[in-house]
LOTITOR-938351 format. One record per residue (C-alpha): residue number from 1; x, y, z. Coordinates in nm, 2 decimals. Layout:
BEGIN
+-----+--------+--------+--------+
!  nr !     xx !     yy !     zz !
+-----+--------+--------+--------+
! NUM !      X !      Y !      Z !
...
+-----+--------+--------+--------+
END
This chain:
BEGIN
+-----+--------+--------+--------+
!  nr !     xx !     yy !     zz !
+-----+--------+--------+--------+
!   1 !   2.75 !   8.23 !   2.42 !
!   2 !   2.77 !   8.45 !   2.73 !
!   3 !   2.70 !   8.16 !   2.97 !
!   4 !   2.97 !   7.95 !   2.80 !
!   5 !   3.22 !   8.24 !   2.83 !
!   6 !   3.15 !   8.28 !   3.20 !
!   7 !   3.19 !   7.91 !   3.25 !
!   8 !   3.53 !   7.92 !   3.08 !
!   9 !   3.65 !   8.22 !   3.28 !
!  10 !   3.54 !   8.07 !   3.61 !
!  11 !   3.70 !   7.74 !   3.51 !
!  12 !   4.03 !   7.92 !   3.45 !
!  13 !   4.01 !   8.10 !   3.78 !
!  14 !   3.94 !   7.77 !   3.97 !
!  15 !   4.21 !   7.57 !   3.79 !
!  16 !   4.51 !   7.67 !   4.02 !
!  17 !   4.32 !   7.49 !   4.30 !
!  18 !   4.19 !   7.20 !   4.09 !
!  19 !   4.52 !   7.10 !   3.92 !
!  20 !   4.72 !   7.02 !   4.24 !
!  21 !   4.41 !   6.84 !   4.38 !
!  22 !   4.38 !   6.65 !   4.06 !
!  23 !   4.74 !   6.52 !   4.08 !
!  24 !   4.68 !   6.39 !   4.44 !
!  25 !   4.33 !   6.25 !   4.38 !
!  26 !   4.40 !   6.07 !   4.06 !
!  27 !   4.71 !   5.91 !   4.22 !
!  28 !   4.53 !   5.80 !   4.53 !
!  29 !   4.22 !   5.68 !   4.35 !
!  30 !   4.43 !   5.51 !   4.09 !
!  31 !   4.62 !   5.32 !   4.35 !
!  32 !   4.29 !   5.23 !   4.52 !
!  33 !   4.15 !   5.11 !   4.19 !
!  34 !   4.46 !   4.89 !   4.13 !
!  35 !   4.44 !   4.74 !   4.47 !
!  36 !   4.06 !   4.67 !   4.48 !
!  37 !   3.98 !   4.61 !   4.12 !
!  38 !   3.87 !   4.88 !   3.89 !
!  39 !   3.51 !   4.77 !   3.87 !
!  40 !   3.45 !   4.86 !   4.24 !
!  41 !   3.55 !   5.21 !   4.16 !
!  42 !   3.42 !   5.25 !   3.80 !
!  43 !   3.05 !   5.16 !   3.89 !
!  44 !   3.00 !   5.43 !   4.16 !
!  45 !   3.19 !   5.69 !   3.96 !
!  46 !   2.98 !   5.62 !   3.65 !
!  47 !   2.66 !   5.63 !   3.85 !
!  48 !   2.75 !   5.96 !   4.01 !
!  49 !   2.85 !   6.10 !   3.67 !
!  50 !   2.53 !   5.99 !   3.49 !
!  51 !   2.28 !   6.07 !   3.77 !
!  52 !   2.42 !   6.38 !   3.93 !
!  53 !   2.60 !   6.55 !   3.63 !
!  54 !   2.52 !   6.42 !   3.28 !
!  55 !   2.14 !   6.40 !   3.32 !
!  56 !   2.11 !   6.75 !   3.47 !
!  57 !   2.35 !   6.91 !   3.22 !
!  58 !   2.16 !   6.76 !   2.93 !
!  59 !   1.83 !   6.86 !   3.08 !
!  60 !   1.93 !   7.22 !   3.15 !
!  61 !   2.09 !   7.25 !   2.81 !
!  62 !   1.77 !   7.12 !   2.64 !
!  63 !   1.56 !   7.37 !   2.83 !
!  64 !   1.81 !   7.64 !   2.74 !
!  65 !   1.74 !   7.58 !   2.37 !
!  66 !   1.36 !   7.55 !   2.41 !
!  67 !   1.29 !   7.84 !   2.66 !
!  68 !   1.51 !   8.14 !   2.59 !
!  69 !   1.32 !   8.35 !   2.86 !
!  70 !   1.45 !   8.11 !   3.13 !
!  71 !   1.82 !   8.15 !   3.03 !
!  72 !   1.93 !   8.37 !   3.33 !
!  73 !   1.78 !   8.13 !   3.59 !
!  74 !   1.92 !   7.83 !   3.40 !
!  75 !   2.27 !   8.00 !   3.39 !
!  76 !   2.25 !   8.04 !   3.77 !
!  77 !   2.20 !   7.66 !   3.80 !
!  78 !   2.40 !   7.54 !   3.50 !
!  79 !   2.72 !   7.73 !   3.53 !
!  80 !   2.80 !   7.60 !   3.88 !
!  81 !   2.68 !   7.25 !   3.78 !
!  82 !   2.90 !   7.24 !   3.48 !
!  83 !   3.20 !   7.36 !   3.68 !
!  84 !   3.14 !   7.10 !   3.95 !
!  85 !   3.10 !   6.83 !   3.69 !
!  86 !   3.42 !   6.94 !   3.52 !
!  87 !   3.60 !   6.93 !   3.85 !
!  88 !   3.46 !   6.59 !   3.93 !
!  89 !   3.59 !   6.46 !   3.59 !
!  90 !   3.93 !   6.61 !   3.66 !
!  91 !   3.95 !   6.46 !   4.01 !
!  92 !   3.86 !   6.10 !   3.91 !
!  93 !   4.12 !   5.87 !   3.76 !
!  94 !   4.08 !   5.78 !   3.39 !
!  95 !   4.16 !   5.41 !   3.46 !
!  96 !   4.28 !   5.36 !   3.10 !
!  97 !   3.97 !   5.52 !   2.95 !
!  98 !   4.12 !   5.86 !   2.85 !
!  99 !   3.88 !   5.90 !   2.57 !
! 100 !   3.58 !   5.87 !   2.80 !
! 101 !   3.73 !   6.13 !   3.03 !
! 102 !   3.79 !   6.37 !   2.75 !
! 103 !   3.44 !   6.31 !   2.63 !
! 104 !   3.30 !   6.40 !   2.97 !
! 105 !   3.52 !   6.71 !   2.99 !
! 106 !   3.40 !   6.83 !   2.64 !
! 107 !   3.04 !   6.79 !   2.75 !
! 108 !   3.10 !   6.99 !   3.07 !
! 109 !   3.29 !   7.26 !   2.89 !
! 110 !   3.03 !   7.30 !   2.61 !
! 111 !   2.75 !   7.40 !   2.85 !
! 112 !   2.49 !   7.55 !   2.77 !
! 113 !   2.51 !   7.36 !   2.44 !
! 114 !   2.58 !   7.02 !   2.60 !
! 115 !   2.27 !   6.87 !   2.45 !
! 116 !   2.37 !   6.96 !   2.10 !
! 117 !   2.73 !   6.86 !   2.15 !
! 118 !   2.63 !   6.53 !   2.31 !
! 119 !   2.42 !   6.43 !   2.00 !
! 120 !   2.69 !   6.56 !   1.76 !
! 121 !   2.94 !   6.33 !   1.94 !
! 122 !   2.69 !   6.04 !   1.92 !
! 123 !   2.63 !   6.09 !   1.55 !
! 124 !   3.00 !   6.16 !   1.48 !
! 125 !   2.90 !   6.46 !   1.27 !
! 126 !   2.97 !   6.83 !   1.30 !
! 127 !   2.71 !   7.01 !   1.51 !
! 128 !   2.43 !   7.21 !   1.37 !
! 129 !   2.41 !   7.58 !   1.43 !
! 130 !   2.67 !   7.85 !   1.44 !
! 131 !   2.66 !   7.90 !   1.82 !
! 132 !   2.73 !   7.53 !   1.89 !
! 133 !   3.01 !   7.53 !   1.63 !
! 134 !   3.16 !   7.84 !   1.80 !
! 135 !   3.15 !   7.67 !   2.14 !
! 136 !   3.33 !   7.37 !   2.00 !
! 137 !   3.58 !   7.60 !   1.83 !
! 138 !   3.64 !   7.77 !   2.16 !
! 139 !   3.69 !   7.43 !   2.34 !
! 140 !   3.93 !   7.31 !   2.07 !
! 141 !   4.14 !   7.62 !   2.06 !
! 142 !   4.20 !   7.60 !   2.43 !
! 143 !   4.25 !   7.23 !   2.48 !
! 144 !   4.46 !   7.01 !   2.25 !
! 145 !   4.33 !   6.68 !   2.39 !
! 146 !   3.96 !   6.78 !   2.33 !
! 147 !   4.06 !   6.91 !   1.99 !
! 148 !   4.22 !   6.57 !   1.90 !
! 149 !   3.93 !   6.37 !   2.04 !
! 150 !   3.66 !   6.58 !   1.87 !
! 151 !   3.86 !   6.56 !   1.54 !
! 152 !   3.88 !   6.18 !   1.58 !
! 153 !   3.50 !   6.17 !   1.63 !
! 154 !   3.44 !   6.39 !   1.32 !
! 155 !   3.28 !   6.66 !   1.52 !
! 156 !   3.55 !   6.92 !   1.46 !
! 157 !   3.77 !   6.95 !   1.15 !
! 158 !   3.98 !   7.25 !   1.24 !
! 159 !   3.74 !   7.50 !   1.10 !
! 160 !   3.45 !   7.71 !   1.23 !
! 161 !   3.66 !   8.02 !   1.28 !
! 162 !   3.42 !   8.31 !   1.30 !
+-----+--------+--------+--------+
END
């Protein structure tokens, strides 16, 4: 839980810089996508997301669950990676796929429990384990769009208060 809380605090500290940049980048990239065809922009964005962010986030999260003695070194790698991945998701235009964008943001914000949250979202069932549920509760109480999306998936039902 401590790594997740650090990630959320750092994310809040960085947000005054990211939000204005997000407005500009999503507008510029949205116009570029409209002019060139969305496929030319979607393919590289998706490849960057999967290879550079999703894979490492899932891998580090999996190791977090399997090797508790490595948690401090994993946090040194995972917290900045999750923050950069969240910033990447914020700066890229949604191109009509708002659900996919929120899905990515939820995965970034749930680190170090990204692995468990990813499979809970895939199964469309509430996650197992009180720590994972507490992380989803934390995400949902701070972000209405994530709350609505996770509720729609069946991962969160408004409960889990500790």
